N, C-alpha and C positions, 0 to 999 in steps of 0.2 A: 639444558642447554645443548642444543641443535646444531651442528654444524656439517654443510655438506663441499661438497666441491665446488669450486665455480665450474661454470657452463663451458664447455668445449675442452675440457681439462681429460674428460676420459677417450679411450684412441685402442683400437686392438693392439696396439703395439706399444703400449703404455711402460710394460716391462724391459722394455728393450734399452740399450743405451743409446744416447745422441752420441754417437760417436767414442773418443775415448773417455773415461771415466777418471778421476782426481784421486778418486779413492785406492786404497789398499785392502789386502787379506791377509792377518797372520793369524796362525793357530794359538791359541790360549787352551793348551789343557781338554777340556771338551768342547768346546765352542770354538767358533771362527770369528775372528774382530774383523769388522768393517768399518774401516776409521780413514774419515778426510780430516783437512785441516779447513780451518773457515777462519776467514779475517775480522773476525769479531772477537771480544773475550770469554771469556768462562761464563757468569755469570750469564749475558748475553744469552749466547749457546744456550744455555743448561734452561733458563726461563723460556725459553721460545721451543723448545725439545718439548717440556712438560706442558705446554700449552694446548690442549684438546681443540682449542679452534683452528689452529694450522695442521694438525692431519693431514686432513683431507689436502693440504695446497703442497706440504711436499712426500707423503705417503702416497707412493702410486697404488698400493694394494688398497687404501680406503677411500672409498667414496662418500661417507658420511660419516660421523662421531654423534652420539648422545649419551651425556654426563652429566650431574649436577653440580661437578668439579669442573672447572675451567683449566687450572692448571692442577695435574696429578699430583696427591700425595699417598703414602699406604693407605691402603684401604680402598682407592678410588672406586668405584666399577660405573658402567655402562656397557653400550651395545656399537661396533664398529659395523658397518655394511660396505661386505667386501662381497664385491660379484654381484649385488642382488641379491645377497643375504645378510640376514642382520645377526649376528655374532656377537654375546656378551664376552665382557673382559672385568677384569680383575686385575688392579694393582697390587702388587704383592710385597714388593719392598723399594722404598722411594729415600734418597737422602737429596743434598742439593744441587749436585750434577749428578745424581743416580739414578734411575728406576728400571726394574722386573717388571709384568705381566702373564696371567695364563690368560689367552684367548681361546672362548669354547670350553673352560674348563682347561686346558692343553699348557705347559710350562710354554713359554714363545720367547721371542729376545728381549733380550737388555738392553738398555741404553745408559750412556754416560760420554758424561764430557772430561778431558783431560785438560788440564794447563803446562804452558812450559815454563820454567821458571824464568823467572826475568821479563816473561813478555805478558803485554796486559792485554794486546790487541789482537792475538791470536790464540787459538784453543783446537783441539782437535777431537771431532765428535765423533763415536762407535756405534754401533749396533753391533752386539753378542747375538749369534746363529749357532743353536747349536747343530754339532756335527752331524745330527740326522737329520737335518734341515738343509743341510749344504745346498742344496737345488736355489734355495731362497736367496744365497750372495747375491747374483746380479741383480734382484727386484733390492736390497739393500743399495747396492751402489749407486743405483738409479734415484733412494731414496735419499741420500747422504750428496748427490749433486744437486738436488732439488733444493735440502735444506739449505744449503749452500749459499747458492741463488737467493733465495729468501731471505735470509740472513744478515746476508753484505749488501744485498738492495734495502734493507729496509734500514741498517745501518751508518749506510753512509750520507757521511756529513753531521752524525752524532760522536759524542764520546765514547771510548768504550767503556765497557765496565770489569776491573780486576780480578775481582772475587765472587767467588758463589758459594 
């Protein structure tokens, strides 16, 4: 399956924030956890986060994706187009609400969805960035803002999904 960013979504400033981001950054051991609350349940957020067809819509660094798997699982492989170059990826770990990958053979970001006790219509999406790649945090903040707009607009008017 091939997924490409919609026409007009590329720009020279695509890694810059559109104003102030609603995301936060916290150190968690050897990673920086870039997180953002979204107004959808954890199952909804996790499913969309694992959806390779959606990556170009919310990932500012990803122009296109090719993978045999629409939804990543452990062992999913494919390639992503980044800045005009195709780079292979492999998902190294995956659960219902978390996945990690290697891009170009290098350990990359981790992705997870945290749930709030007693809240079925809100969750926190987190991208974990290795400390050595701290320069990538602004890209992740932009990605999470885009992700929130995507899932919240898709879910408006739909019931939330409490568990993942």
